[in-house]
Backbone as numpy.savetxt, mean C-alpha at the origin, in Angstrom:
# Nx Ny Nz CAx CAy CAz Cx Cy Cz
11.93 -11.17 -6.28 13.40 -10.56 -5.55 12.69 -10.99 -4.10
12.65 -11.61 -2.78 12.01 -11.07 -1.59 13.28 -9.95 -0.49
12.68 -9.55 0.03 14.25 -8.31 0.88 13.36 -8.31 1.36
14.49 -9.33 3.20 12.72 -9.36 4.32 13.77 -7.83 5.02
12.97 -7.95 5.50 12.55 -5.96 6.37 12.34 -6.77 8.08
12.03 -6.06 8.63 11.61 -5.85 10.56 11.44 -4.72 10.53
11.21 -3.08 10.16 11.13 -2.83 10.82 10.18 -1.77 9.20
9.64 -0.65 9.72 8.63 0.30 8.57 10.76 1.03 7.90
11.48 1.50 8.61 12.60 2.74 8.15 13.15 1.34 6.97
13.97 -0.44 7.58 13.66 -1.12 6.75 12.57 -1.30 5.17
12.10 -1.17 5.65 11.35 -1.48 3.85 11.38 -0.04 3.54
11.14 0.57 4.09 11.38 2.02 2.82 13.00 1.71 2.54
13.83 2.23 3.32 15.58 1.89 2.78 15.40 1.17 1.37
14.87 -0.86 1.58 14.74 -1.74 0.20 14.53 -1.00 -0.61
13.29 -0.56 -0.58 12.18 -0.04 -1.33 13.15 1.40 -2.59
13.56 2.03 -1.51 14.24 3.44 -2.25 14.58 2.74 -2.78
16.35 1.57 -2.55 17.11 1.04 -3.26 16.48 0.18 -4.99
15.23 -0.26 -4.65 15.07 -1.14 -5.82 13.92 -0.32 -6.42
13.37 0.35 -6.55 11.59 1.12 -7.18 12.23 1.23 -8.42
13.38 2.85 -8.03 14.35 3.22 -9.78 13.91 1.75 -10.80
14.85 0.78 -10.71 14.58 -0.59 -11.91 12.83 -0.95 -12.33
12.42 -0.42 -11.48 10.65 -0.71 -11.53 9.68 -0.40 -11.95
8.93 -1.28 -12.92 7.70 -0.48 -14.07 6.75 0.63 -12.84
6.77 -0.08 -11.73 5.82 0.17 -11.14 5.94 -0.44 -9.36
4.97 -0.06 -8.50 5.12 -0.62 -7.17 3.20 -0.64 -6.38
3.23 -2.00 -6.55 2.31 -1.85 -5.20 2.10 -2.41 -3.74
1.92 -1.74 -3.04 2.09 -0.94 -1.93 0.45 -2.42 -0.96
1.27 -3.42 -1.28 0.18 -4.89 -0.21 0.33 -4.62 0.79
1.49 -3.95 1.58 2.13 -5.16 2.82 1.73 -3.45 3.83
1.34 -4.54 4.68 1.45 -2.92 5.38 1.96 -2.48 6.88
2.69 -1.69 6.40 3.90 -1.39 7.99 3.56 -0.51 9.12
4.14 -0.44 9.99 3.21 0.44 11.25 3.23 1.59 10.79
2.61 2.43 11.37 2.19 3.25 11.26 3.16 4.26 12.55
2.92 3.76 13.60 4.37 4.36 14.80 4.62 3.37 15.35
5.96 4.11 15.79 7.30 2.49 16.04 7.33 3.42 17.80
7.38 2.10 18.81 7.99 2.74 20.25 9.10 3.65 19.93
9.01 4.60 20.68 9.93 5.99 20.53 11.69 5.13 21.12
10.90 4.46 22.22 12.56 4.12 22.62 12.24 2.56 23.02
12.74 1.71 23.11 12.91 0.50 22.78 13.81 0.07 24.51
13.04 -0.52 25.23 13.93 -1.56 26.10 14.82 -2.51 25.74
16.04 -2.40 26.60 17.40 -3.10 25.70 16.84 -4.76 27.38
16.55 -4.48 28.33 16.24 -5.54 29.18 14.20 -5.78 29.86
14.27 -6.69 30.27 12.45 -6.52 30.67 12.50 -6.11 30.99
10.96 -5.48 30.81 10.38 -4.10 32.04 9.40 -5.04 33.45
10.01 -4.62 34.13 9.19 -6.18 35.35 8.07 -5.03 36.02
7.43 -5.91 36.04 5.67 -4.88 36.68 5.95 -4.48 38.21
5.40 -3.01 38.13 5.54 -2.56 39.01 4.70 -1.98 39.78
2.92 -2.09 38.96 1.38 -1.98 40.22 1.15 -0.57 39.22
2.43 -0.23 38.28 2.14 1.17 38.37 1.62 1.13 36.67
0.77 2.14 35.81 0.29 2.02 35.04 1.71 2.42 33.92
1.97 1.12 33.02 3.43 1.88 31.96 2.28 2.72 30.82
3.04 3.86 30.42 3.23 4.61 29.19 4.42 4.70 28.00
3.59 4.40 26.71 4.41 3.69 26.00 4.34 5.69 25.48
5.59 5.78 24.60 4.96 6.29 23.45 5.43 6.52 22.37
4.50 6.69 21.32 5.57 6.49 19.85 4.97 7.24 19.57
6.31 6.69 17.82 6.89 8.08 17.11 6.31 7.19 15.48
5.98 8.31 14.77 5.22 8.34 13.92 6.38 7.90 13.06
6.17 6.40 11.39 6.43 5.79 11.05 7.48 6.56 9.85
8.16 5.91 8.92 8.19 7.61 7.23 6.98 6.92 6.57
6.48 7.31 5.49 4.86 6.63 4.90 6.08 6.40 3.40
6.00 5.18 3.71 6.72 4.17 2.03 6.47 4.56 0.95
5.00 5.39 1.27 4.47 4.81 -0.90 4.75 6.15 -1.09
3.91 7.00 0.04 4.82 8.64 -0.14 5.60 9.12 -0.08
6.46 8.36 0.40 8.26 8.60 -0.08 8.84 8.22 -2.09
8.56 7.03 -1.92 8.21 6.75 -3.34 7.94 7.10 -4.39
6.43 8.22 -3.97 5.73 8.09 -4.87 6.41 10.33 -4.87
6.83 10.45 -4.50 7.61 11.97 -4.80 8.63 11.50 -5.91
9.39 10.43 -5.86 10.26 10.71 -7.39 9.69 9.41 -8.48
8.34 9.19 -8.42 8.39 8.09 -9.31 8.51 8.34 -10.72
8.45 9.35 -10.92 8.07 9.35 -12.52 7.60 9.00 -13.47
7.42 7.81 -14.55 6.71 6.96 -14.37 5.69 6.61 -14.39
6.48 5.49 -13.12 6.16 4.64 -13.02 4.84 4.20 -12.00
3.90 3.64 -12.18 2.72 4.34 -11.32 2.42 2.96 -9.53
1.42 3.88 -8.80 1.95 3.28 -7.64 0.73 3.00 -7.06
0.12 1.27 -7.12 -1.32 1.33 -6.51 -1.00 1.29 -5.43
-1.61 1.83 -4.28 -1.66 1.46 -2.73 -3.19 0.44 -2.09
-3.38 0.57 -0.74 -4.53 -0.28 -0.26 -4.65 0.27 0.91
-5.81 0.95 1.52 -6.83 1.24 2.04 -7.24 0.36 2.51
-7.21 0.47 4.38 -8.01 -0.34 5.17 -9.10 0.25 6.07
-10.15 0.91 5.96 -10.76 2.50 6.57 -11.24 1.38 7.11
-12.62 2.85 8.14 -13.56 1.68 8.74 -14.09 3.36 9.01
-14.11 4.39 8.85 -15.47 4.85 8.90 -14.44 6.11 7.91
-16.38 6.45 7.06 -15.75 7.37 5.93 -14.71 6.51 5.02
-14.77 5.18 4.60 -13.59 4.63 4.19 -14.04 5.46 2.55
-14.51 5.77 1.83 -14.48 5.79 0.10 -14.01 7.07 0.56
-13.77 7.88 1.11 -13.17 9.36 1.26 -12.20 9.61 1.69
-11.38 8.74 3.02 -10.33 8.34 3.33 -9.38 7.82 2.57
-10.05 6.63 1.30 -9.20 6.19 0.85 -8.52 7.60 -0.27
-10.04 8.05 -0.81 -9.50 9.13 -1.80 -8.56 10.20 -0.93
-8.65 10.47 -0.15 -7.33 11.44 -0.06 -5.60 11.15 0.50
-6.02 9.46 1.29 -4.76 9.05 0.73 -4.01 8.94 -0.56
-5.02 8.11 -1.46 -4.72 8.13 -3.23 -3.78 9.56 -3.74
-4.65 10.76 -3.06 -4.48 12.41 -3.59 -3.24 12.27 -2.38
-2.98 12.11 -1.38 -2.03 12.64 -0.53 -0.52 12.04 -0.92
-0.33 10.41 -1.56 0.40 9.68 -1.46 0.99 9.78 -2.72
0.14 10.57 -3.76 0.55 10.16 -5.13 0.43 9.21 -5.99
-0.38 8.41 -5.13 -0.44 6.11 -5.86 -2.08 7.39 -7.38
-1.61 6.03 -8.17 -2.56 6.28 -9.27 -3.68 5.24 -9.58
-4.22 4.83 -8.62 -5.47 3.62 -7.67 -4.80 3.68 -6.19
-6.14 2.75 -5.62 -6.19 2.07 -4.55 -6.94 1.93 -4.19
-6.97 0.74 -3.78 -7.92 -0.24 -3.33 -8.33 -0.31 -1.72
-9.91 0.26 -2.02 -10.07 -0.48 -0.49 -11.27 -1.43 0.55
-10.85 -1.71 1.56 -11.59 -2.50 1.95 -11.26 -2.47 3.71
-12.32 -2.85 3.87 -12.30 -3.34 5.45 -11.42 -4.15 5.85
-12.12 -3.60 7.48 -11.16 -5.13 9.07 -12.00 -5.90 8.54
-13.51 -6.30 8.33 -13.93 -7.40 7.97 -12.45 -8.60 7.02
-12.50 -8.22 6.11 -10.35 -8.17 5.41 -9.55 -9.45 6.53
-9.56 -8.77 7.28 -8.43 -8.96 8.68 -8.64 -11.00 8.97
-7.37 -11.76 9.09 -8.24 -13.05 8.88 -9.38 -13.24 8.32
-9.43 -13.40 7.24 -10.87 -13.50 6.45 -9.96 -14.51 5.17
-10.93 -15.19 5.09 -10.57 -16.48 4.31 -11.08 -15.52 2.21
-12.36 -14.36 2.89 -12.41 -13.61 2.18 -12.80 -12.73 1.91
-12.82 -11.27 0.36 -12.51 -9.41 0.95 -13.91 -9.31 -0.55
-13.99 -7.95 0.60 -14.42 -6.86 -0.90 -13.02 -5.97 -1.20
-13.16 -6.19 -1.92 -12.63 -4.12 -2.55 -12.99 -3.88 -3.33
-12.66 -2.52 -4.09 -13.52 -1.18 -4.47 -11.60 -0.50 -5.30
-11.64 -0.60 -5.85 -10.15 -0.70 -6.31 -10.89 1.28 -7.34
-10.23 2.26 -6.37 -10.37 3.94 -7.05 -9.51 4.83 -7.50
-10.07 5.69 -7.84 -8.88 6.42 -9.33 -9.01 7.48 -9.00
-8.53 8.79 -9.36 -8.42 9.80 -9.31 -10.08 10.72 -9.59
-10.54 11.08 -8.59 -12.42 12.01 -9.57 -13.07 11.34 -8.08
-12.61 10.13 -7.58 -13.12 9.28 -6.88 -14.08 8.20 -7.57
-13.29 8.12 -8.65 -14.00 7.06 -9.94 -14.12 5.29 -9.38
-15.09 4.84 -8.93 -15.13 3.06 -8.58 -14.52 3.24 -9.59
-13.57 2.04 -10.36 -13.17 1.13 -12.04 -14.02 -0.16 -11.02
-13.58 -0.50 -9.62 -14.14 -2.00 -10.20 -14.28 -2.51 -8.61
-16.05 -3.49 -8.57 -15.98 -3.47 -6.83 -15.00 -5.43 -6.77
-14.41 -6.26 -6.55 -14.33 -7.24 -6.51 -14.29 -8.34 -4.54
-14.96 -9.29 -4.85 -14.98 -10.21 -3.60 -15.25 -11.19 -4.00
-14.83 -12.36 -3.20 -14.74 -13.64 -3.29 -13.50 -14.09 -2.12
-12.74 -15.17 -3.17 -11.53 -15.54 -2.44 -10.28 -14.61 -2.44
-9.81 -14.54 -1.48 -8.59 -13.85 -1.63 -7.57 -14.07 -2.88
-7.12 -15.07 -3.47 -6.73 -15.74 -4.48 -7.49 -14.94 -5.62
-8.32 -14.99 -5.32 -9.28 -14.88 -6.76 -9.36 -12.91 -6.83
-9.42 -12.37 -6.26 -9.81 -10.85 -6.13 -8.16 -10.41 -6.11
-7.37 -10.36 -5.71 -5.79 -10.45 -6.38 -5.46 -10.95 -7.65
-5.80 -11.39 -7.55 -6.32 -12.51 -9.90 -6.59 -11.01 -9.93
-7.64 -10.45 -9.53 -8.76 -9.68 -10.61 -8.57 -8.39 -10.49
-7.36 -7.92 -8.78 -6.64 -6.34 -8.55 -5.19 -6.73 -10.21
-4.73 -7.92 -10.12 -3.74 -7.87 -10.98 -4.36 -7.45 -12.39
-5.38 -8.01 -12.78 -5.94 -8.27 -13.75 -5.81 -6.54 -14.70
-6.95 -5.72 -13.27 -6.90 -4.53 -13.69 -5.70 -3.01 -13.54
-4.71 -3.58 -12.95 -3.69 -3.33 -13.26 -3.25 -3.28 -14.42
-3.30 -3.95 -15.22 -2.91 -5.39 -16.37 -3.28 -3.56 -17.05
-4.59 -4.02 -17.33 -5.28 -3.44 -18.14 -5.10 -1.65 -18.35
-6.00 -1.29 -17.23 -5.59 0.73 -16.88 -4.36 1.26 -16.08
-2.92 0.35 -16.12 -1.70 1.35 -16.20 -0.88 0.96 -16.44
-0.42 -0.79 -16.99 0.62 -1.68 -17.70 0.57 -1.46 -18.98
-0.57 -1.81 -19.89 -1.44 -1.94 -21.00 -1.07 -0.29 -21.95
-1.96 0.86 -20.91 -1.74 1.70 -21.46 -0.91 2.24 -22.02
0.09 2.13 -21.09 1.07 2.59 -20.91 2.30 2.30 -22.17
2.03 1.43 -22.32 2.74 0.20 -23.18 2.99 1.49 -24.30
4.53 0.86 -24.97 4.31 1.91 -26.53 3.78 0.59 -27.52
3.43 1.03 -28.28 2.58 1.21 -29.40 3.40 0.58 -30.57
3.73 -1.30 -30.71 4.91 -1.64 -31.51 4.98 -1.02 -33.08
5.70 -0.41 -33.63 6.46 0.08 -34.96 5.56 -1.21 -35.71
5.14 -0.24 -37.26 4.21 -1.41 -37.98 5.71 -0.96 -39.62
6.63 -0.46 -39.04 7.43 -0.18 -40.00 8.26 -1.95 -40.11
9.06 -1.72 -41.64 9.61 -3.57 -41.72 11.01 -3.09 -40.96
């Protein structure tokens, strides 16, 4: 199901509607961390003076959903530039994720990527590199093995 949204606030509202009926969340979207505090209703004309923008933090979609995740699992992504593994681990803990996929800015506008998938305690579960479709397939397979198959009920052997 595709639910189109424009803003981070709309994304949060849509996720809050559907998340309760999901088994888990792969938070691959990158919503804006900030939004303009005010939006001009008309064109802003040049004045020759500097223009100052005030920005407000947007809600954290993943952290908000994780507060009520119950038995659901959450996998997020972290694009980091400095102390990447440490910052990704902080994000995993702060947001309440089960796994986090760490990549860098070289992944932007590129056909190929390199991703480390991290778990609690800083454990590197896997490193995937290659085309984005192949890396996505590898991440999904890891999620299947680590989060989905391990939480599936064991079929009964009773007749």
